[in-house]
C-alpha positions in Angstrom: -159.1 194.1 45.5 -161.9 193.0 47.8 -164.2 192.8 44.8 -162.3 191.5 42.8 -161.6 188.4 46.0 -165.9 188.4 46.7 -166.0 186.8 42.8 -163.1 185.1 43.2 -165.2 182.9 46.2 -168.2 183.4 44.3 -167.2 181.8 41.2 -165.5 178.9 43.5 -168.6 178.1 45.1 -170.5 177.6 42.1 -168.0 175.4 40.5 -167.6 173.6 43.2 -172.1 173.1 43.4 -171.7 172.3 39.0 -168.8 169.2 39.9 -170.3 165.4 39.8 -170.1 163.1 42.0 -167.7 160.2 40.3 -169.9 157.6 40.4 -169.8 154.2 42.3 -167.9 150.9 40.7 -169.2 147.4 41.6 -166.9 145.9 43.7 -165.4 142.8 41.8 -164.2 139.6 43.6 -160.2 139.1 42.7 -159.7 136.0 44.3 -157.7 133.7 42.7 -159.3 130.0 41.1 -156.9 127.6 41.8 -157.7 124.3 40.3 -155.9 120.7 42.6 -154.5 118.1 40.9 -152.8 115.1 42.9 -149.2 114.8 41.7 -147.5 110.8 40.1 -144.3 110.6 39.7 -143.8 109.9 35.9 -140.3 108.4 34.3 -140.0 111.0 31.2 -137.9 111.6 27.9 -136.4 113.6 26.7 -134.8 114.2 24.0 -131.3 114.9 22.4 -130.9 116.1 18.8 -127.9 114.9 17.7 -126.1 114.1 14.3 -123.3 111.2 13.1 -121.9 108.5 9.8 -122.7 105.0 10.7 -119.4 102.8 10.3 -119.2 99.2 11.1 -117.8 97.4 14.1 -114.7 95.5 12.2 -113.0 96.5 8.8 -111.8 93.1 7.5 -108.2 93.8 5.2 -108.2 90.8 2.8 -104.6 90.3 2.4 -103.3 86.8 0.3 -101.2 84.6 2.5 -99.7 83.1 -0.6 -98.7 83.6 -3.9 -100.1 83.2 -7.4 -102.2 83.5 -10.2 -105.4 84.7 -9.4 -108.5 82.2 -10.6 -112.2 82.7 -9.3 -113.8 86.1 -7.8 -117.4 85.6 -6.5 -120.2 87.3 -8.0 -120.7 89.0 -4.6 -117.1 90.2 -4.0 -117.8 93.7 -5.6 -118.4 96.7 -4.0 -121.5 97.4 -2.5 -122.0 93.2 -2.6 -123.5 91.1 1.0 -121.3 87.9 1.9 -121.7 85.6 4.4 -118.6 84.2 6.9 -117.4 81.9 5.4 -118.7 82.4 1.6 -115.8 81.8 -0.9 -114.6 85.7 -2.4 -111.5 84.7 -4.8 -109.2 81.9 -5.7 -105.3 81.7 -6.4 -104.4 78.7 -8.3 -103.6 76.0 -6.4 -102.1 73.4 -8.7 -98.3 74.2 -7.2 -99.3 73.9 -3.6 -101.5 70.3 -4.2 -98.4 69.0 -6.0 -95.9 70.2 -2.2 -98.6 69.0 -0.2 -98.0 65.7 -2.4 -94.2 65.5 -1.9 -94.6 66.3 1.7 -96.7 63.4 2.3 -95.2 61.4 0.1 -92.0 62.2 2.2 -93.6 61.7 5.7 -94.9 57.5 4.0 -91.5 57.4 3.7 -90.8 58.7 6.4 -92.7 56.1 8.5 -91.7 53.4 6.7 -87.7 53.8 7.4 -89.1 53.8 11.6 -91.0 51.3 11.0 -87.3 49.0 9.5 -85.1 51.0 12.1 -87.7 50.0 15.0 -88.0 46.0 13.5 -83.4 46.0 13.3 -84.2 47.7 16.8 -85.9 44.7 18.6 -83.8 41.8 16.2 -80.3 43.9 18.0 -81.8 43.8 21.0 -83.0 39.5 20.9 -80.1 38.3 19.0 -77.8 40.8 21.6 -79.0 39.1 24.2 -78.2 35.7 22.5 -74.7 36.7 22.4 -73.5 38.5 25.8 -75.0 37.9 29.8 -74.0 41.9 29.4 -75.9 44.6 29.1 -76.4 46.4 25.3 -74.9 49.4 24.9 -77.5 52.0 23.7 -75.9 51.9 20.1 -76.2 48.1 19.8 -79.9 48.7 20.6 -79.1 50.9 17.1 -81.2 53.7 19.5 -79.6 56.5 17.9 -81.0 55.6 14.2 -84.1 54.9 15.6 -84.7 59.0 17.1 -82.9 60.0 14.0 -85.7 58.3 12.3 -88.5 59.2 14.3 -87.4 63.1 14.4 -87.7 62.5 10.3 -91.0 61.7 10.7 -91.9 64.5 13.0 -89.8 67.3 10.6 -92.3 65.0 7.5 -95.8 65.5 9.6 -94.7 69.5 9.9 -94.3 70.2 6.0 -97.6 68.2 5.1 -99.4 70.6 8.6 -97.4 73.4 6.4 -98.9 72.3 2.5 -102.2 71.8 3.7 -101.7 75.2 5.8 -100.6 76.7 2.0 -103.4 75.1 -0.3 -106.6 76.1 2.6 -104.5 79.4 2.4 -105.7 79.9 -1.3 -109.0 80.5 -1.1 -109.8 84.1 0.4 -112.8 84.1 2.3 -115.1 85.9 4.0 -114.4 86.3 7.8 -117.6 87.3 9.0 -120.9 88.2 7.0 -120.0 91.5 5.9 -120.1 94.3 2.8 -117.8 94.3 0.3 -115.4 97.8 0.8 -113.5 97.6 -2.3 -111.7 95.0 -4.4 -107.9 95.1 -4.8 -107.6 92.4 -7.8 -108.6 90.7 -11.1 -109.8 87.9 -12.9 -106.7 86.8 -14.0 -104.1 88.7 -11.5 -100.3 87.4 -9.6 -100.7 87.7 -6.8 -97.6 88.1 -4.2 -97.5 87.1 -0.2 -98.7 90.2 1.7 -101.0 91.8 -1.0 -104.0 93.8 -0.8 -106.9 91.5 -1.6 -109.7 93.4 -0.8 -111.5 95.1 1.7 -114.8 93.9 4.0 -117.3 95.6 6.5 -118.8 94.5 9.1 -122.6 93.7 9.3 -123.7 92.3 11.8 -123.5 95.5 14.7 -122.6 99.3 13.4 -121.7 102.7 16.1 -123.0 106.3 15.9 -120.9 108.1 16.9 -122.6 111.7 17.7 -121.6 114.9 19.8 -123.4 116.2 22.4 -122.7 120.1 23.6 -121.5 120.0 27.6 -125.2 121.5 28.9 -126.8 118.5 27.8 -124.3 115.7 29.2 -126.4 115.4 32.7 -129.7 114.4 30.4 -127.8 111.2 29.8 -128.7 107.8 30.8 -125.5 106.7 32.3 
């Protein structure tokens, strides 16, 4: 045992002497490099991706306000065509409405003539009453009821003329604003009644796009 222990101690000493000391490494400077820049405040634009369909802000369905046959159609009155405000798109046969206007104007002229005659007769009656009696004349003797009746006829005739003029104007279908034709439901020679669908126009001045935005991106939108 003593011999084995001596051999082990001797071996330990020999191997310890053979071990190389650790190499010395050069010191490395690990100090972080820092760059300094001045801070400036500037607006920033954030981009949000979305999609939508372009639609006109105004859409109008053209409806006939009088009945009759379509006798004229504009070349621009086709689907996809562009028209200006007030441009004639279609015309309904105006002959009957022109005749009604002439008749209404004749009735108004007759009513005005009758009113003038009644005014003259009222003046004559008042002058004769003053020559005959000293008492105050009655409304009947001065023909005031007849005068009021003729005045009412004149007003009724004026209303008829205005109604006839509107009907003549309504025979012309015009664009209410600058627009693109969305659809046309009539053709040349078609008969339309009051309330019939003529077509549809889409405004070109202003368009709208509805864009869906995610909830987590709403805060990026400018109020």
